[in-house]
C-alpha positions in Angstrom: -22.8 -28.6 25.1 -19.1 -28.8 24.3 -17.3 -26.4 22.1 -17.1 -28.9 19.2 -13.7 -27.6 18.2 -12.7 -28.2 14.6 -9.4 -28.9 12.9 -9.1 -28.8 9.1 -6.1 -30.5 7.5 -5.7 -30.1 3.8 -3.4 -32.7 2.1 -2.1 -31.2 -1.1 1.4 -30.8 -2.6 0.3 -27.8 -4.7 -1.6 -26.3 -1.9 1.4 -26.7 0.4 3.5 -24.9 -2.2 0.8 -22.2 -2.3 0.2 -22.9 -6.0 -3.5 -23.4 -5.4 -6.1 -21.8 -3.1 -7.4 -24.2 -0.5 -11.0 -24.1 -1.8 -11.9 -27.5 -0.2 -10.6 -26.4 3.2 -12.7 -23.2 2.8 -15.7 -25.4 2.0 -15.2 -27.5 5.1 -14.8 -24.4 7.3 -18.0 -22.8 5.9 -20.2 -25.9 6.2 -18.8 -27.0 9.6 -19.2 -23.6 11.1 -22.8 -23.4 9.8 -23.4 -26.7 11.5 -22.1 -25.4 14.8 -18.4 -26.2 14.9 -15.7 -23.7 15.9 -12.5 -23.7 13.9 -9.4 -24.0 16.1 -6.7 -25.4 13.9 -6.1 -25.3 10.1 -3.1 -26.3 8.1 -1.9 -27.6 4.7 0.6 -30.5 4.4 2.1 -32.1 1.4 1.1 -35.7 0.3 3.7 -37.3 2.7 2.5 -40.0 5.0 4.7 -39.1 7.9 3.8 -35.4 7.8 0.1 -36.3 7.7 0.2 -38.8 10.5 2.4 -36.5 12.7 0.1 -33.5 12.3 -3.0 -35.6 13.0 -1.4 -37.2 16.1 -0.2 -33.8 17.4 -3.6 -32.2 17.0 -5.5 -35.1 18.6 -3.1 -35.5 21.4 -3.0 -31.8 22.2 -6.7 -31.8 23.2 -7.3 -28.6 21.2 -9.8 -30.2 18.7 -12.7 -32.6 19.0 -12.9 -33.4 15.3 -10.6 -33.2 12.4 -11.7 -33.2 8.8 -8.9 -34.0 6.3 -9.3 -33.1 2.6 -7.3 -34.7 -0.2 -5.2 -37.8 -0.8 -8.0 -40.4 -0.6 -8.1 -41.5 -4.2 -6.1 -44.0 -6.3 -3.1 -41.8 -7.3 0.4 -42.8 -6.4 0.7 -39.9 -3.9 -2.7 -40.5 -2.3 -1.6 -41.7 1.2 -4.1 -40.0 3.5 -6.0 -43.2 4.5 -2.9 -45.1 5.4 -1.4 -42.2 7.3 -4.7 -41.8 9.2 -5.0 -45.5 10.0 -1.5 -45.6 11.3 -2.3 -43.3 14.3 -5.9 -44.4 15.1 -6.9 -45.9 18.5 -10.1 -47.1 16.9 -11.3 -47.2 13.3 -14.9 -46.4 12.5 -15.5 -47.9 9.1 -19.2 -47.2 9.1 -18.8 -43.4 8.8 -16.8 -43.7 5.5 -18.9 -46.6 4.3 -22.1 -44.6 4.6 -20.5 -41.5 3.1 -19.4 -43.6 0.0 -22.8 -45.3 -0.2 -24.9 -42.1 0.0 -22.6 -40.0 -2.3 -22.4 -42.8 -5.0 -25.9 -41.6 -6.2 -24.4 -38.2 -6.8 -21.2 -39.4 -8.4 -20.1 -42.9 -9.3 -16.5 -41.9 -8.6 -17.4 -42.3 -4.9 -16.6 -46.0 -5.3 -13.0 -45.0 -5.8 -12.6 -43.3 -2.4 -10.4 -45.0 0.1 -11.3 -42.5 2.9 -11.3 -43.8 6.5 -12.5 -42.5 9.8 -11.6 -43.1 13.4 -10.7 -41.9 16.9 -7.4 -40.9 18.4 -7.2 -39.6 22.0 -11.0 -38.8 22.0 -10.7 -36.9 18.7 -12.8 -38.0 15.7 -10.9 -37.9 12.3 -12.9 -38.1 9.1 -11.1 -38.2 5.7 -12.9 -36.3 2.9 -12.1 -36.0 -0.8 -10.0 -33.2 -2.2 -12.6 -31.7 -4.5 -14.9 -28.9 -3.2 -17.9 -30.8 -4.7 -16.9 -34.0 -3.0 -16.4 -32.2 0.3 -19.9 -30.6 0.0 -21.5 -34.0 -0.8 -19.7 -35.9 1.9 -20.3 -33.3 4.6 -24.0 -33.2 3.6 -24.1 -36.9 4.6 -22.0 -36.7 7.7 -22.7 -33.4 9.5 -26.3 -34.3 10.5 -24.9 -37.2 12.6 -21.6 -35.6 13.7 -22.7 -34.3 17.1 -24.2 -37.6 18.1 -20.9 -39.3 17.2 -19.0 -36.8 19.3 -21.4 -37.3 22.2 -20.9 -41.0 22.0 -17.1 -40.6 22.0 -17.4 -38.4 25.1 -19.6 -41.0 26.8 -22.6 -38.7 26.9 -24.9 -40.7 24.6 -25.9 -44.3 24.6 -27.9 -46.4 22.2 -31.0 -45.3 24.1 -31.5 -42.7 21.5 -35.0 -43.4 19.9 -33.4 -43.1 16.4 -31.4 -46.2 17.2 -34.5 -48.4 17.6 
């Protein structure tokens, strides 16, 4: 099995200025490591589209990570630009990941309908946008993590639709 190397990118103006502790990033790290991921990269950038897209592209193209979870910037605020920054660097968008996360978490909070999060692949690295709140991160990862390794195996070309769960 591959290392399943993890990158965590927090998008937060106040977090970047060190005015707030990165609780959501800590939540991602804890849950992902419990699921079997190994953290390799972690950073905080402000809500600036070019900084987000540059960091995502650099990490994906470096080959140092297999999956990146972003946290923050997925809502309706004027500085929420994470989905656009992510889409701008993707080789392939995977709308189903974010759609099912929104659908499943809507029963936990109706605010899930306001998420603009996206997911996709760049240079063989899976990127998944998550909300900025620790509660939202926990709920979304609870939906996604059980299927995350299958997604990575498909990206690597190891899995096909012959999996009995696909029938």
